[in-house]
C-alpha positions in Angstrom: 0.0 0.0 0.0 1.6 3.3 -1.0 1.1 6.6 0.7 -1.6 7.9 -1.6 -3.8 4.8 -0.9 -3.2 5.2 2.8 -4.5 8.8 2.6 -7.5 7.8 0.5 -8.6 4.9 2.6 -7.8 6.0 6.1 -7.0 9.7 6.6 -9.6 11.2 4.2 -12.6 9.5 5.8 -11.5 10.3 9.4 -11.0 14.0 8.4 -14.4 14.1 6.7 -16.2 12.6 9.7 -14.6 15.3 11.9 -15.6 18.0 9.4 -19.2 16.7 9.3 -19.5 16.7 13.1 -18.1 20.3 13.2 -20.4 21.6 10.5 -23.4 19.9 12.2 -22.5 21.5 15.5 -22.3 25.0 13.8 -25.7 24.4 12.2 -27.1 23.4 15.6 -25.7 26.5 17.3 -27.3 28.6 14.5 -30.7 27.5 15.8 -31.6 24.2 14.2 -33.3 21.8 16.5 -31.2 18.9 17.8 -33.6 16.3 16.5 -32.6 17.3 12.9 -28.9 16.8 13.4 -28.8 13.1 12.2 -30.5 14.2 8.9 -27.9 17.0 8.5 -25.1 14.5 9.2 -26.3 12.2 6.5 -26.8 15.0 4.0 -23.4 16.4 4.7 -21.9 12.9 4.4 -23.5 12.4 1.0 -22.2 15.8 -0.1 -18.7 14.9 1.1 -18.8 11.5 -0.4 -19.9 12.7 -3.8 -17.6 15.7 -3.9 -14.4 14.0 -2.6 -14.8 10.5 -3.9 -16.7 10.9 -7.2 -15.3 14.3 -8.3 -11.8 14.3 -6.9 -10.9 10.6 -6.7 -13.0 9.4 -9.7 -14.8 6.7 -7.8 -18.1 5.4 -9.4 -21.2 7.3 -8.2 -22.7 4.3 -6.4 -19.5 3.8 -4.4 -19.3 7.5 -3.6 -22.9 7.5 -2.4 -22.3 4.5 -0.2 -19.1 6.1 1.3 -21.1 9.3 1.9 -23.8 7.4 3.7 -21.1 5.7 5.8 -19.5 9.0 6.6 -22.8 10.6 7.6 -23.8 7.7 9.8 -20.4 7.5 11.4 -20.5 11.2 12.3 -24.0 10.8 13.7 -23.0 7.7 15.8 -19.8 9.3 17.0 -21.6 12.5 18.0 -24.2 10.5 19.9 -21.6 8.4 21.7 -19.6 11.4 22.8 -22.8 13.1 24.0 -23.8 10.0 26.0 -20.3 9.8 27.6 -20.3 13.4 28.6 -23.4 13.1 30.7 -26.3 11.2 29.2 -28.9 12.1 26.6 -31.8 14.5 27.2 -34.2 11.6 26.9 -32.9 10.0 30.1 -33.1 13.2 32.1 -36.6 14.1 30.9 -38.1 10.7 31.5 -36.6 10.4 35.0 -34.7 7.2 34.3 -31.5 8.8 35.6 -31.0 8.5 39.3 -30.6 11.5 41.5 -27.8 11.7 43.9 -30.3 11.1 46.8 -31.4 7.8 45.2 -27.9 6.3 45.0 
């Protein structure tokens, strides 16, 4: 595996997932409701997949779309996982499933 293949297969997708998470966070802070962020992640992933893989790297359109979906879904899952690690989701606190310090 040469250096260019390493960049195409490993580094480019990682950077794109980080870019998608960052752009989605900016869109969220501009006032979009949090429930629409997964849709934004998928749309941004598709845009990244088509622009980078189809236009720049000359992959077939079907592969570019699949890579874009994978990027968007990865960004959405990574964001959700980090959010849950930082303190739980809003669903847990609203439904009362999270224990108070008095209940422990």
